[in-house]
Structures are given as structure tokens and as C-alpha cells.
N, C-alpha and C positions, 0 to 999 in steps of 0.2 A: 553584543546583544545575546542574552540567554535564550536559546532555542530548544524547545522540546519537540522531538519527532516521534510519531507513532505510526505503526502499520500492523494490520492483522489480516492481510489478504490471504495468507496461506494457512490460516487456522489459529496458530499461536500468535500472541501479541508480541511485538518487538518495540523496544523503547530506546531512545538515545537522547543524550543531553549534550548540547554544544554551547561553547562560549565563542561566538562568532563562527569561524570554521573549525575551531579546535574541539575535538571530541573529548568530553569530560567523563562520560560513563555510557555504557550500553548494556542492555539485558534483554531477556525474553521471558515470557510466562505463558503457560498453557491456559486455554480458555474452555476446557472440557467441562468444568463444574458450573452448570447453569444456575445452581442455587445461590451462588455468591458472585460478587464482582471482584475478580482477582486483579483487574487491570489498574484501577486507581491506586490500590496499595503498592503495586509494582512501580507505578509512576513515582510515587512518593519515595520509595526506596532508591530508585535511580537518581532522583534529585538529591537525596541525602548522600549517596555515594559521590556525587559531584560537588558536595559541600553547599548545596543550594536548597531552596524550598519552593513550593508551588507559587508563592507570592512573588518570587523573583523572575518568573517566566515572562518574557516579553514577546515571544513569537512561538506559535504552535504550528507544526507542519504535519499533516495527516496524509498517509497513503490513501488514495481515493479509489482503489480497486483496479480491476475487478477481482472478485474472490468470493469467499464464503459469506453468505448473507448475515448471519448472526454475529460473526466476529467483526466484520466491517461495520456493522451497525453499532456495536459496542465501542469500537475504537473511535468512530465518528462522534458518538454521543459524549464520550469522555473528553475528546478534544474540544468540542463545543462548550462543554461545561467549564473547562479550565479557562477558555477564552472569555466566557461570560463572567467568570468570577474574578479574573485578573485584568481584563481589558487588553489582553495580549492580541497581537495581530494573528490572523488566521490564514494559513496557506495550505495548498494541497499539491500533491504530485502523483504521477502514475505509479502504482505499486509494481508494475512490470519493469519500470526503470530501476527500482530498488533491488531487483534480482541481480542485475549486472553491477550496479553501483556498490553492493555490499560484498563483492567477491574479495577474498583474501587468499593470496596476494591479488592485486588489481589485474583485471583482464588485459591481455595484450591488445594493442590498438586494432580496430577493425569493426565489422558489423556482425551482430549476433541476432538470433531469434530467441526471445525469452518466452518460456511456456509455463503456464500454471494450470493445474487440473481444474476442469470445469464440470466434472462428473458427466454421466450419461455418454461416456466414450468421446467426450469433447475436451478441448483445452482453450484457454485464452492465450493469444499470441500477439507479440509486438516486436518489430525490428528495432534494435537499439544500435547506436553508434558510440564506440569508445574511442576517445582521443588519445594522443600520444602520452599524456600525463595520467591516463587511467580514468579520467572524468567522462561522464556520460553527457554527450552534447545533444542527443536527439532520441526521442522515443515515439514510434508511430502510435496512432490511436489503436487501442486493443481491439482484436477481432476474436470472435468465438468460432471455432471450426473443429472438424474432426481431427484427431491426432494424425491420421494418415494424410489429410490435406495439409496440415502444418509441416509434416516431414517432407512432403513433396515440394512445398513452397521453399523450405530451407534448402533442399537439394538444387532446385532450379536457380535460386539466387545465391547459392554457395555461402550459406550462413551456417555457423555453428550453433546448435541448439543448447541452451542453458536453462536450468530450472531445477526444482526439487527432485524430479523423476528422470533427469537426463544423465548422460555419461559424466557431464560436469554438474554435479548435484548442488546447485546454488539455490538458496532460499532468499526471498525478499527480507530485508532487515532495515529498520529505521536508521541504523548507523550509516547506511549508504547515502544518506542526505549529504554527507560531506563531500561526495564525489559527483554531485549533480550540478550542472551549470544552471544558473538562475535566469539566464536570458532565453528568449525564444519560447517562453511559455512552458518549459519543462517543470518549473516550480512556479505556481501562480497563486496570487492572492484571491481569496474567495469570501463571500458573504456567508457567515455561519448560519444566518437565519434562512438562507435559500439553498445552501449546498446540501446535497445528499451523495453518498458514495455511489460509484458505478458498480452495481451489483452484478452486472454481466448477464444476468437472466432474472426472471421473476422468481420471487420466493415461492416455495412449494405450496404454502397456505394460499397465496394469491392465485396460483394456477388452479388449485382445487376449487376455490370460490368461483372463479370465472367459468370453470367447466360446469359447475352446478347451476349457476345463474344464467349461463349463456350470454354474458355481457362482460365488458371490461370494467374492472374495479376502478372507480375514480379516486384521485389522490385524497380527496376529503371525505370519502365514503366512511361512514361509521363514526364520524366525529360528533 
């Protein structure tokens, strides 16, 4: 089954193409230019590098965050669009699991604390378990906490911290899908019509709106 994997939790978009569990191609692309959509052309190039086309995709797996609002939204929208256009299956996986899974060489077996910057002196954190074969068998639900609290948690539980800003500077990448176990809900099927990424926190625009209007913004507000 041709599988397209996408993740943009750490800002830049990452793309990987698999034939079953075999990695055919992998790339990344910056998302800094908001005037254009660099992601879909990068997806097309990744598929071309794999000798395939969008029409051949049978399954799309999207990293569902947490992470930067705009990048996650773009990756999610691109994944949904491909699913809608091809009839492919739609699956999602925690982006924090992709931090550990994408490590080259594979991480040694054990437990780690994956960390991603959440801004405002906070981070997103999740404990992951790496098996003897380098595959990720478990990822806790992500939590947002101060960096000091995350480091204290890691020290108490004797976990090595990994992430873009850690001593082991690992970034989430879609190629890590090849090291995720599919049982136990680590990779799960989702309804593209209902699914939204885990943004980790409210978007700045929503925070300002709610502060101005002194009430919560309803999901269908403004439609």
C-alpha cells in the first residue's frame, strides 16, 4: 500500500513516501512564505522521487500535533485534500512520537521525554518507549508545561530529553512513521471530516477575540 506521511509540528513540513513499510523517499520544506503554498508542490516532488503520483496514494498519515497552529493547519488541510481527491484512507499519529521515531541512528531501547517548543516559556512533552528494534511502542498523551517542570519530570523519572532544542537535537519527521507500531492506538484511523490537529493551545487570534468579547468563541462562530 502506498502511504504518504506528513508532519509540520515543528514549523517546517516533512514528507515521506512508503511502499508498505519500505521508505521510498523523504524530504522537508520550509513554510515561512505565507503568500504561497509550498507544501503541495513538495508532496508532488516527493512522490515523483518515489516514482509515484498523487493518484497512487492509498493511505495518508498526518502528524496531529501539538505544534505551531498555522503549519499544523496547512499540513492537515493538505492531507485532507489528498484523501478527498484520491479516496485514500486517513490516519493520524502524535507528532511527539515522530521525534523519537525519526532518529538516525535509531535510539537505544528505553524511555525518553520528547519535547517541542510551545512558546511563552512552555513546551509540549510526552514520554515515549523505544523497543529493542528501535520502534516506538508507546507515546503518552502530550502535556503542555513549563520547561523547568518538564526537566524536573524527566529527572524524577530518569528520562533522557530529546527534541529540537535538547542535547540530543532531534526533530519530528514524517519518515519516522516507519518505526511506529500500529497497534495500541499509536497510529489511528480518523474521519477527515471531523478530525482537527491538536494545536496544544488556542490560536493567538482566538485568544484576542475572546479577550475582547469576554466569551468563548464557538466552533461555528462566524460561518
